[in-house]
C-alpha positions in Angstrom: 0.0 0.0 0.0 0.9 3.7 -0.5 1.0 4.3 3.3 4.1 2.2 3.5 6.1 4.9 1.7 5.0 7.6 4.1 7.8 7.0 6.7 10.3 7.0 3.9 9.1 10.3 2.6 9.0 11.7 6.1 12.6 10.9 6.6 13.5 12.2 3.2 12.0 15.6 3.7 13.4 15.7 7.3 16.9 15.2 5.9 16.4 17.8 3.2 15.2 20.3 5.8 18.1 19.7 8.1 20.6 19.7 5.2 19.5 23.2 4.1 18.3 24.8 7.3 21.9 25.3 8.5 23.0 27.3 5.4 19.8 29.3 5.5 20.2 30.3 9.1 23.9 31.0 8.6 22.9 33.4 5.8 20.5 35.0 8.3 23.5 35.5 10.6 25.4 37.2 7.8 22.5 39.5 7.0 22.1 40.5 10.6 25.8 41.4 10.9 25.6 43.3 7.6 22.6 45.2 8.9 24.5 46.0 12.1 27.6 47.1 10.1 25.4 49.5 8.0 23.1 51.0 10.6 25.2 50.7 13.8 28.7 51.3 12.4 28.5 53.3 9.1 25.4 55.3 9.9 26.5 56.4 13.4 30.3 56.1 13.2 30.0 53.3 15.8 28.9 55.6 18.7 27.9 52.4 20.6 31.6 51.2 20.4 30.7 47.8 19.0 33.7 45.5 18.7 35.2 44.7 15.3 35.7 41.1 16.3 32.3 39.7 15.1 32.9 41.0 11.5 36.5 39.8 11.3 35.4 36.5 12.8 32.7 36.1 10.1 35.3 36.7 7.4 37.8 34.2 8.8 35.4 31.5 9.8 33.6 31.6 6.4 36.9 31.4 4.5 38.1 28.4 6.5 34.8 26.5 6.2 34.5 27.3 2.5 37.9 25.7 2.0 36.9 22.7 4.2 33.7 22.3 2.2 35.6 22.2 -1.1 37.9 19.5 0.2 35.1 17.2 1.3 32.8 18.1 -1.5 29.8 19.3 0.5 27.8 22.0 -1.3 25.8 23.1 1.9 29.2 24.0 3.4 30.6 25.8 0.3 27.7 28.1 -0.7 26.8 29.8 2.6 30.5 30.2 3.5 31.3 31.7 0.2 28.7 34.3 0.7 29.9 34.7 4.3 33.4 35.5 3.1 32.1 38.2 0.8 29.7 39.7 3.4 32.4 39.5 6.1 34.9 41.3 3.9 32.3 44.1 3.2 31.5 44.4 6.9 35.2 44.8 7.8 35.6 47.4 5.0 32.6 49.4 6.5 34.1 49.2 10.0 37.5 50.3 8.9 36.1 53.2 6.8 33.4 54.6 9.1 34.0 53.6 12.7 35.7 56.1 15.1 37.8 53.1 16.3 39.8 51.4 13.7 40.5 47.6 13.7 43.8 46.9 15.5 46.6 45.8 13.2 47.2 42.6 15.2 43.7 41.5 14.5 44.4 41.5 10.8 47.7 39.7 11.3 46.0 36.9 13.3 43.3 36.5 10.7 45.7 36.5 7.8 47.9 33.9 9.6 45.0 31.6 10.1 43.9 31.8 6.5 47.4 31.3 5.1 47.9 28.2 7.3 44.5 26.9 6.2 45.4 27.3 2.5 48.7 25.6 3.1 46.9 22.6 4.7 44.5 22.5 1.8 47.3 22.3 -0.7 49.1 19.6 1.3 46.0 17.6 1.9 45.7 18.0 5.7 41.9 18.1 5.8 41.7 17.3 9.5 43.9 20.3 10.4 41.5 22.6 8.5 38.6 21.0 10.4 40.3 21.7 13.7 40.8 25.3 12.7 37.2 25.5 11.6 36.0 24.2 15.0 37.9 27.0 16.8 36.8 29.6 14.3 33.1 28.6 14.5 33.1 28.8 18.3 34.9 32.1 18.2 32.4 33.5 15.7 29.3 32.5 17.7 30.9 33.8 20.9 32.2 37.0 19.3 29.2 39.2 20.3 30.4 38.6 23.9 33.7 40.4 23.1 32.2 43.5 24.8 31.0 41.6 27.8 33.0 43.7 30.2 31.4 46.9 28.8 27.9 45.2 28.9 28.3 44.4 32.6 29.8 47.7 33.4 27.1 49.8 31.7 24.3 47.3 32.5 23.3 47.6 28.8 23.6 45.5 25.7 24.0 48.5 23.5 27.6 47.6 22.7 26.6 44.2 21.3 25.7 43.9 17.6 21.9 43.2 17.8 19.3 40.9 19.3 18.6 39.6 15.7 22.3 38.5 15.5 22.0 36.5 18.7 18.7 34.9 17.7 20.0 33.9 14.2 23.2 32.6 15.8 21.2 30.4 18.2 19.2 29.0 15.3 22.3 28.6 13.1 24.1 26.6 15.8 21.1 24.4 16.5 20.6 23.6 12.8 24.3 23.0 12.0 24.5 20.8 15.1 21.8 18.6 13.7 23.4 18.6 10.3 26.7 17.5 11.6 25.2 14.9 13.9 22.7 13.3 11.6 23.7 14.0 8.0 27.5 14.0 7.7 28.2 12.5 11.2 31.2 14.8 11.4 32.7 15.8 14.8 34.2 18.9 13.2 30.7 20.1 12.2 28.5 19.4 15.2 31.1 19.9 18.1 31.6 23.6 17.7 27.9 24.2 17.2 27.1 22.6 20.5 29.4 25.1 22.2 28.0 27.9 20.0 24.5 27.0 21.1 25.5 27.5 24.7 27.2 30.9 23.9 24.2 32.0 21.9 21.8 31.1 24.8 23.9 33.2 27.1 23.7 36.1 24.7 19.9 35.8 24.6 19.8 35.8 28.4 21.8 39.0 28.5 19.2 40.7 26.2 16.4 39.4 28.4 18.0 40.8 31.6 19.7 44.0 30.4 18.2 46.7 28.3 19.7 47.7 24.9 20.0 51.4 26.0 21.0 53.2 29.2 18.1 55.1 30.7 18.8 58.0 33.1 16.1 59.1 35.5 15.9 60.9 38.8 17.5 64.2 39.9 19.6 64.4 36.7 16.5 64.7 34.6 15.3 67.6 36.8 18.6 69.4 36.4 18.4 69.0 32.7 14.8 70.3 32.6 15.8 73.4 34.7 18.8 74.0 32.5 16.7 73.9 29.4 14.2 76.3 30.9 17.0 78.7 31.8 18.3 78.5 28.3 14.9 79.1 26.7 14.3 82.0 29.1 17.7 83.6 28.3 16.9 83.4 24.6 13.6 85.2 25.1 15.4 87.9 27.1 12.8 87.8 29.8 13.9 87.5 33.5 13.0 84.1 35.0 11.1 85.6 37.9 8.8 87.6 35.5 8.2 84.4 33.6 7.2 82.5 36.7 5.0 85.5 37.9 3.3 85.6 34.5 2.6 81.8 34.6 1.1 82.1 38.1 -1.1 85.0 37.1 -2.3 83.1 34.0 -3.1 80.0 36.2 -5.0 82.1 38.7 -7.0 83.7 35.9 -7.9 80.3 34.5 -8.9 79.1 37.9 -11.4 82.0 38.6 -15.0 80.8 38.9 -17.4 81.7 36.1 -19.9 83.6 38.3 -17.2 86.3 39.0 
């Protein structure tokens, strides 16, 4: 009967979904970091002082995994990491051009050294060495939004982190790639870093739940600011402050007079 084929079709579609959900969610991570680079870095000259590490980590991680995917012949690894290399390069360019804080030179040296060593291993056929580098790069990428953790705890604000969308997509990316590595390719180098990344992404989401994304100031400081703004407006109008207050009191008394008078 036809119903005998239903379990087979279920597992077929299940494998297809797992196989391509990882690349899709990783592309969402790339888009969220690109959005952060455009609107938080380029548009505001990085007033929030977001670290350059997430963008440089995206570039390095994607280049490593694109190389690894080419060596083992896995298209779901090649395609998203090829786009990640391009988007990561563009994000690094935006950060270097528009941010008030430039990327430190030693960051570029470390990234270039990793990539050169990775390409050397690719030409010499040391695939396992590239996988080890990819594991470290993946964990570093998914934990990179926490590079400003000291600032977050000090200011009690997540403003210096890229965005909530980045953490959400990172969590979904780690979960889907973990399933892909565990079920589809059964590759330790694929699922191991994503288990760690899932933990790091969960911690990021907890920070967004506990801490606000902006620092709110309330209390006596607000009263001082209001008084200062009133003094400035009064000085611009060239009317003494006591006359303004007297006029306001007279107008209030006039409005409060009963109608039968």
